[in-house]
Structure formats: C-alpha cells, structure tokens
C-alpha positions in Angstrom: -0.1 0.3 0.0 3.0 2.5 0.9 4.6 1.6 -2.5 1.3 2.9 -4.8 1.2 5.9 -2.6 4.8 6.8 -3.4 4.4 6.0 -7.0 0.9 8.2 -7.1 2.8 11.1 -5.2 5.4 10.9 -8.2 3.4 11.3 -11.2 1.2 14.2 -9.5 4.9 15.6 -9.3 5.8 14.8 -13.0 2.2 16.4 -14.3 2.6 19.6 -12.4 6.4 20.4 -13.7 4.8 19.6 -17.1 2.4 22.0 -16.7 4.7 24.7 -15.5 7.0 24.3 -18.3 4.2 24.2 -20.5 3.5 27.5 -19.5 7.0 29.4 -19.8 7.6 28.3 -23.1 6.9 30.5 -26.2 3.8 30.3 -28.3 4.8 29.2 -31.7 3.7 27.7 -34.8 6.6 25.6 -36.5 10.1 27.8 -35.7 8.2 31.3 -35.5 7.3 32.6 -32.1 3.9 34.5 -31.4 2.2 37.1 -29.3 -1.6 36.8 -28.7 -3.5 40.1 -29.4 -6.0 41.0 -27.2 -8.9 41.8 -29.9 -7.8 37.7 -30.9 -5.5 36.6 -33.7 -1.3 36.9 -33.1 1.7 38.7 -34.1 5.0 37.5 -35.5 7.9 38.2 -33.1 9.3 41.7 -34.1 5.9 42.6 -35.2 4.0 45.8 -34.1 0.7 47.1 -34.2 -1.4 50.3 -33.5 -3.7 49.7 -30.7 -6.3 52.1 -28.7 -7.4 52.9 -25.0 -10.6 53.9 -26.6 -12.9 53.7 -29.8 -14.9 56.7 -29.6 -12.6 59.3 -27.8 -13.7 63.1 -27.2 -10.2 63.6 -29.2 -8.3 62.8 -32.4 -7.5 59.0 -32.3 -4.0 59.8 -32.1 -3.9 61.3 -28.5 -5.4 57.4 -27.4 -3.1 55.0 -29.3 0.5 53.6 -28.8 2.5 51.2 -30.4 2.5 47.2 -29.1 5.4 45.3 -30.5 6.0 41.5 -30.1 9.7 40.6 -28.5 9.4 37.0 -28.4 6.2 36.3 -27.2 5.9 39.4 -24.9 3.6 42.2 -26.3 4.5 45.5 -25.2 2.0 48.2 -23.8 -1.5 47.7 -22.4 -4.5 48.8 -24.7 -6.8 46.8 -25.9 -8.6 48.1 -28.9 -8.1 47.3 -32.7 -9.9 50.4 -34.1 -11.1 54.0 -33.3 -13.3 56.8 -34.9 -11.8 60.4 -34.5 -13.9 62.8 -31.9 -14.1 66.3 -32.2 -11.6 68.6 -30.4 -12.5 71.6 -28.2 -13.4 74.3 -30.6 -15.5 77.9 -31.3 -18.6 77.2 -33.5 -19.4 80.3 -35.4 -23.2 80.8 -37.0 -24.4 84.0 -38.4 -23.6 86.9 -36.0 -23.1 84.0 -33.0 -20.6 81.7 -31.6 -19.9 79.8 -28.3 -17.5 77.3 -27.4 -18.2 73.8 -27.8 -16.5 70.9 -25.8 -14.7 67.8 -27.2 -17.1 65.2 -28.6 -17.0 61.6 -29.2 -18.2 60.6 -32.8 -21.9 60.8 -32.8 -22.1 62.8 -30.0 -24.2 66.2 -30.0 -24.6 69.2 -27.8 -26.4 72.7 -27.9 -24.4 75.6 -28.1 -25.4 79.0 -26.8 -24.1 82.0 -28.0 -21.5 84.3 -26.5 -21.3 87.5 -28.4 -22.7 90.7 -27.4 -25.7 92.2 -28.7 -27.3 88.8 -30.0 -29.3 85.7 -28.6 -29.3 82.2 -30.3 -28.0 78.7 -29.9 -27.4 76.0 -32.5 -26.8 72.3 -32.0 -23.7 70.6 -33.1 -23.1 67.1 -33.7 -19.3 65.4 -34.3 -19.2 63.2 -37.0 -16.1 61.6 -37.7 -13.9 64.5 -36.5 -16.0 67.3 -38.2 -18.6 69.3 -36.4 -22.0 69.8 -38.2 -24.7 72.6 -37.5 -28.5 72.2 -37.3 -31.1 73.9 -35.7 -29.5 77.3 -35.6 -30.8 80.7 -34.3 -29.2 84.1 -34.0 -31.2 87.4 -33.4 -29.9 91.0 -32.5 -31.1 91.5 -28.9 -30.6 95.2 -28.8 -30.6 96.6 -32.6 -26.8 96.1 -32.9 -25.8 95.9 -36.3 -21.8 95.8 -38.3 -23.6 97.6 -41.1 -25.8 100.5 -41.9 -26.7 101.9 -45.2 -28.5 104.8 -46.3 -30.3 105.1 -49.4 -31.1 108.5 -50.5 -32.1 108.1 -54.0 -32.8 106.2 -57.1 -35.4 103.7 -58.2 -33.2 100.4 -57.2 -30.9 99.0 -54.8 -28.5 96.3 -55.4 -28.6 93.8 -52.5 -25.0 93.1 -51.3 -23.5 89.6 -51.5 -23.1 89.1 -48.2 -26.8 90.1 -47.2 -28.3 88.4 -44.4 -32.1 87.4 -44.4 -31.9 86.0 -40.6 -30.6 89.5 -39.4 -31.8 92.3 -40.8 -33.8 95.6 -40.4 -34.9 98.3 -42.7 -36.4 101.7 -41.4 -38.0 104.0 -43.8 -39.2 107.9 -43.2 -41.5 109.4 -45.7 -41.3 112.9 -47.6 -42.4 115.9 -45.5 -44.6 118.5 -46.9 -43.8 122.2 -48.0 -45.5 125.4 -46.6 -47.0 124.2 -43.6 -46.5 120.4 -44.6 -47.1 117.2 -42.8 -44.0 115.2 -41.4 -43.7 112.0 -42.9 -44.5 108.4 -41.3 -41.8 105.9 -40.1 -42.2 102.4 -40.5 -39.3 99.4 -40.0 -39.3 95.7 -40.8 -37.1 93.1 -39.3 -35.4 90.3 -41.1 -36.6 90.9 -44.4 -35.7 88.2 -46.9 -34.1 89.6 -50.1 -31.9 87.4 -52.7 -28.2 88.3 -52.2 -26.3 89.7 -55.0 -29.9 90.9 -56.5 -31.7 94.3 -57.2 -34.8 95.6 -55.5 -37.3 98.1 -56.5 -37.4 101.1 -54.0 -38.8 104.6 -53.7 -37.6 107.5 -52.2 -40.0 110.2 -51.0 -39.6 113.4 -52.7 -40.8 116.5 -50.6 -44.0 118.5 -51.3 -45.9 115.7 -52.8 -49.1 114.2 -51.6 -52.0 112.1 -52.1 -52.3 108.1 -53.5 -49.8 106.6 -54.7 -47.7 109.9 -54.3 -44.2 110.3 -55.2 -43.4 111.4 -51.6 -43.6 107.8 -49.9 -40.8 106.0 -49.2 -40.6 102.1 -49.9 -38.5 99.0 -50.9 -40.0 96.1 -52.5 -38.7 92.3 -51.5 -39.9 91.1 -54.9 -41.6 91.7 -58.2 -40.7 94.0 -61.4 -40.9 97.3 -61.7 -44.7 96.8 -63.3 -45.7 94.6 -60.2 -44.2 96.9 -57.4 -44.7 100.5 -58.5 -45.3 102.4 -55.2 -46.3 101.8 -51.6 -49.8 100.7 -52.3 -48.3 97.2 -54.5 -49.5 94.7 -51.6 -47.6 92.2 -50.6 -44.5 93.0 -53.3 -43.5 95.8 -50.7 -41.5 94.7 -47.6 -41.8 97.9 -45.8 -43.2 101.6 -46.8 -43.7 105.0 -45.0 -46.1 107.6 -46.2 -45.3 111.0 -47.2 -46.4 114.2 -45.5 -49.1 116.1 -47.6 -48.2 120.2 -48.6 -50.2 123.5 -47.6 -51.7 122.7 -44.3 -51.6 119.1 -45.1 -51.6 115.9 -42.6 -48.8 113.9 -41.8 -47.9 110.7 -43.4 -50.0 108.1 -41.7 -49.0 105.0 -39.8 -52.3 103.2 -41.0 -51.2 103.6 -44.6 -47.8 102.5 -44.0 -46.2 98.9 -44.5 -44.1 97.7 -41.6 -44.3 95.8 -38.3 -43.4 99.4 -36.6 -45.3 101.7 -37.7 -45.7 105.6 -36.1 -47.6 108.5 -37.8 -46.1 112.2 -39.1 -47.2 115.9 -37.3 -50.1 117.2 -39.0 -50.0 120.9 -39.5 -51.9 124.6 -40.6 -48.4 126.7 -39.3 -45.3 125.5 -38.6 -44.1 122.3 -40.3 -45.2 119.0 -38.5 -42.4 116.9 -37.2 -41.6 113.5 -39.1 -42.2 110.3 -37.1 -39.6 107.6 -35.9 -38.4 104.4 -34.1 -39.5 106.1 -30.9 -43.3 107.7 -31.7 -44.9 110.0 -33.7 -44.1 113.3 -35.2 -45.4 116.2 -33.4 -47.6 118.9 -34.7 -48.4 122.6 -35.2 -52.1 123.6 -35.8 -52.0 127.5 -36.4 -50.4 129.8 -38.8 -46.9 131.5 -37.4 -46.5 128.9 -34.6 -43.5 126.7 -34.4 -42.9 123.3 -36.1 -43.4 120.2 -34.5 -40.8 118.2 -32.7 -39.4 114.5 -34.6 -39.4 111.3 -33.7 -42.0 111.2 -30.6 -41.3 114.8 -29.9 -43.7 117.5 -28.9 -46.5 119.0 -30.8 -46.7 123.0 -30.4 -49.1 124.9 -28.8 -47.2 128.4 -29.7 -44.5 130.3 -31.3 -42.1 128.0 -29.5 -40.9 124.8 -31.8 -41.9 121.5 -30.2 -38.7 119.9 -28.3 -37.4 116.6 -29.5 -38.4 113.3 -27.8 -35.8 113.8 -24.8 -37.8 117.1 -24.2 -34.8 119.7 -25.5 -33.9 121.3 -28.3 -36.8 123.6 -29.3 -36.5 126.8 -31.4 -38.0 129.7 -29.5 -39.7 132.7 -30.8 -38.4 136.2 -30.2 -39.1 139.8 -31.8 -36.8 139.0 -34.9 -36.8 135.8 -37.0 -37.4 132.7 -34.9 -34.8 130.4 -33.4 -33.4 127.4 -35.3 -34.0 124.4 -34.0 -31.2 122.2 -32.9 -32.9 119.1 -31.5 -36.6 119.9 -32.4 -39.0 122.2 -34.4 -38.2 126.1 -35.2 -39.5 128.7 -33.6 -41.6 131.4 -35.3 -42.8 135.0 -34.3 -46.1 136.3 -35.6 -44.6 139.7 -36.8 -43.8 142.0 -39.7 -40.9 140.3 -41.8 -39.6 137.7 -39.1 -38.8 134.4 -40.6 -39.4 131.0 -39.1 -36.6 129.0 -37.7 -35.7 125.9 -39.3 -36.0 122.3 -38.2 -33.6 119.9 -36.6 -32.4 116.1 -37.0 -32.7 113.7 -34.4 -29.7 112.0 -35.6 -30.4 108.1 -34.9 -28.3 106.0 -37.2 -24.3 106.5 -38.7 -23.6 105.2 -41.9 -21.0 102.1 -41.9 -19.1 103.5 -45.3 -18.4 107.3 -44.1 -19.6 108.2 -40.7 -22.5 110.2 -42.0 -25.5 110.6 -39.8 -29.2 110.5 -40.5 -32.4 110.4 -38.7 -36.0 112.0 -38.6 -36.2 115.8 -39.0 -38.5 118.3 -36.7 -40.8 120.6 -38.9 -39.9 124.6 -39.6 -41.3 127.3 -37.7 -44.0 129.7 -39.4 -43.6 133.1 -40.8 -44.9 135.9 -39.2 -47.7 137.7 -40.9 -48.0 141.3 -41.9 -50.4 144.0 -43.0 -48.8 145.1 -46.1 -45.4 144.7 -45.1 -43.2 142.2 -46.1 -44.4 139.0 -44.4 -41.9 136.5 -42.9 -40.9 133.3 -44.9 -41.6 129.8 -43.7 -38.8 127.8 -42.0 -37.2 124.5 -43.6 -37.8 121.1 -42.4 -35.1 119.4 -40.9 -33.6 115.8 -41.2 -35.3 113.5 -43.2 -39.4 113.9 -43.6 -39.6 117.3 -41.7 -42.5 119.5 -43.2 -41.5 122.9 -44.2 -43.4 125.8 -41.9 -46.1 128.2 -43.8 -45.2 131.3 -45.4 -46.1 135.0 -43.9 -49.7 136.0 -44.8 -49.7 139.8 -46.3 -53.5 140.0 -45.2 -53.5 143.4 -46.3 -53.5 142.0 -49.6 -50.6 144.2 -50.8 -48.6 141.3 -52.6 -45.9 140.9 -49.7 -46.8 137.1 -48.8 -43.5 135.6 -47.5 -42.5 132.0 -49.2 -43.0 129.0 -47.8 -40.8 126.8 -45.8 -39.7 123.5 -47.6 -40.3 120.1 -46.3 -37.2 117.1 -46.5 -36.9 114.4 -48.7 -37.5 110.5 -47.5 -34.8 108.2 -46.7 -34.7 104.0 -46.6 -31.8 103.2 -43.8 -30.7 99.4 -44.2 -28.8 97.4 -41.3 -27.7 93.9 -41.2 -24.9 91.8 -40.1 -23.2 89.9 -42.9 -23.6 86.1 -43.5 -20.4 84.7 -42.1 -17.6 83.3 -44.7 -17.5 79.6 -44.4 -14.2 77.8 -44.2 -12.9 76.0 -47.1 -14.7 72.9 -48.1 -18.4 74.5 -46.1 -21.2 75.6 -47.9 -23.5 78.6 -46.5 -27.0 77.6 -45.9 -28.4 80.7 -47.2 -31.8 80.7 -45.0 -30.3 81.0 -41.5 -26.4 81.5 -42.4 -25.3 78.1 -41.2 -21.6 76.9 -42.2 -22.5 73.0 -43.3 -19.4 70.4 -43.2 -21.8 68.2 -45.2 -24.8 69.5 -47.0 -27.4 72.1 -47.1 -30.9 70.7 -47.5 -34.0 72.8 -47.1 -31.9 75.9 -45.2 -30.6 73.7 -42.9 -27.4 71.5 -42.2 -28.0 67.8 -42.8 
C-alpha cells in the first residue's frame, strides 16, 4: 500500500512540472514565436501594431493610441482596442453673427451651444461626425438692434442687395418725405429680417418732398420681390417689404401709420402753421396747428401750442420765438414769430443712425417754424424742415393784400436706412445655408445643415 502511494505522488509531481514548463515556453507555430493579440489573432515576434485605449474618444484617435510590439512571446503596451473613430476637439462654433465654445465630443455625440457674442441671442446644435462638427437648428437674433453694417439710401429707383446680405439678421427703416408750406411730417415704418436675394436688385422709392395723395412720390418704400410693373408704389400689396407715407403740403396731414407698411409704424405730425415733425422709431411726429407757430418735434417729440418749436423726444432742443426771426431748432422744431418780416426757424434732425462707410448721420427731422404775418409789409418766410421727413413751415401772409406774402418753408425728402449683420464666410470645403447662415460640413438641404 505504501508503495502505491509513493507512485501516485511521483506521478502528480511529474504532471505539475510539465504544466509549469508549458506555461513558460513561447507560443510557436513551426519555428516562429508569436504573441496573442487582445482582440484575437496573433503577431509574429518583431512585429508591431497600433492599439487604442478607446474606440470613440472625445479627441483625435492619435491621442489615445500606442504601438504594441511583439518580442519573443511578450507583447508590449496595454491598450486593448484594434480600431478607433476620431472625435472632435474643443473648438469655437460660429453661425451667422453668433458664436460659442464647444467642448470636446466623441463621434456621434451632440450638444447645444449658446451664443456668447454681445448684442445677440441664439443657439445651435452641433454633432460630431468622424472629427468634423456639423450644425443644425441655428438661431441668431439681435438683442438690442446692434448691426455691423448700416447703409443710407437717399435716391434711385432700385437697390443692389449686397453679396453678404443676411435675411435672418437685418432691419430696414423707412421715413416718408415732408410736405412744403405748413407741410405734414413723414411717417416712419420698419421691418425686421426682410428676405432678399443676395447680389440681386430690388425696386425702391425715395419720398420726394412736397407731394401728397394716393400713390404719391413723397412715399418711401422697398419691394422684396417683383418687377417695376408689379411693384410701383407703397400700395403694391405683398410686393412691398416696408413703406412709409409722406406728409401732405399746404396745411396738410402727416404721413399716416395706417397707410404705411411694416411691423412698427408711426404717423408724421399734421399741421396748419409750422411744419409737422417726422415720425421715427421712438414715436409719432409732433404737430403744429396755427399759422406763425413753431414746428413740431420729431420722433416722439412735442406738438406745438405756441410760437416756440416743439422739443425733441428727450424734452429739449426746440427753437424759440423772439422779436426777430425765429430760432432754429437744435434737436427740435424751429421757432416762429408772428410779426412783420420775421421768418420761422428751421427744423433739426434727430441723428439716430451712422452710416458704416463714411460716418455720416441720419434721422427723422422736426418741422420748420411758420413765417410771421403782416399788413402790407413784407411777411416772414416759413422755416425749412430738418433731417429727413420734416415738414416746412407755412409762409407769412400779407393780410393787407398788398402782395407781400413770404416764401413757403420746404419739407425734406425721405430715406431708407438698411441695417444688417453679414452672413459668415464659411471655411473651405464648407457651404452656407442661405436661409439662416449656417456653415455646413456636409450638405445644406431645405435651408438647414444635414
């Protein structure tokens, strides 16, 4: 019995020794030594392969790779993945006039980026696709009327739309012309995000001072489409993007907001005396209702109840009457003096806008003061309207019928003020979606990146 136990023990020792020997020997096929790869298969001694610590890193695959080399039967390194798809590194996303920071993303991941540029609100969804960010659902809107380009249009019958026009981020202002001789002030109208085709041409009309009536030449308007036959005036229906009525002459009404076209509209000041003030984005123009009175203030300014002109929207700047010619307004209507040979003061301009190209300023104008009446002596001249859309003051009458009436004050023409933020210039191999200004890495379909 004892001899049998000794034999069994010896056999067990032999088996254990054989197993240990097998574990330390190199894996070989024929005379070649091989290393087993973590994803399956083998690598000959002396050979190398690239392995990755992650298959979808939030970075370029080169940042998570290593070279594993087989020496004998030993494989260097520790990374266990055979393949990898590039992620997207942290970067800045730009869309229209907005931008925001994007953290590193793995392939297939997406996130919403909120704009950080001052003066704008908006967001965009970015998706990482094999190392490239795509954009979708972009929005970018001005939060405070801040635009990088401002253009004044004061003449002509057509306007050339710039190549960088942005239909998703613009504002167009219109002021109608003022009337002559106790003329009404021009109305104001504006439209936001007017859709126009870049590098095209659109029909416009700039109000000429002193007109009046239906389809008048004193109206200011811009068409968004249509030919010169289809869009001929402010009453051309859906062809008109924005339009402001002009004021009538000779004791006339101010341009009417209800007859104007736009999302924001105000009426010009009416008059029979000093000229009416033009309306602006801050409100209606001021009125003047008696001969020899001062001109109305512009842009939410003061109506007149005497010989002083009306103050502007900030409560200052009116011309005052005196025992001589009326004082000119500095930011309000012109003054008047109802006395022999004394002239009404000229109106002024509320300088709201600055043109990008040359620093020129423009804005709605206040009315001119009325001229003084007389009895066979030379009567006073009416003061001229100020800025754009200001009505001219009425002439002083010679009520003695000696033929010594004064000269009428002249109204001022209308204007279009066009403001926009240009579409972004996309990088090479990218294209711009014209609807919203997205930069697409793949393709633009239906106005959005896909």
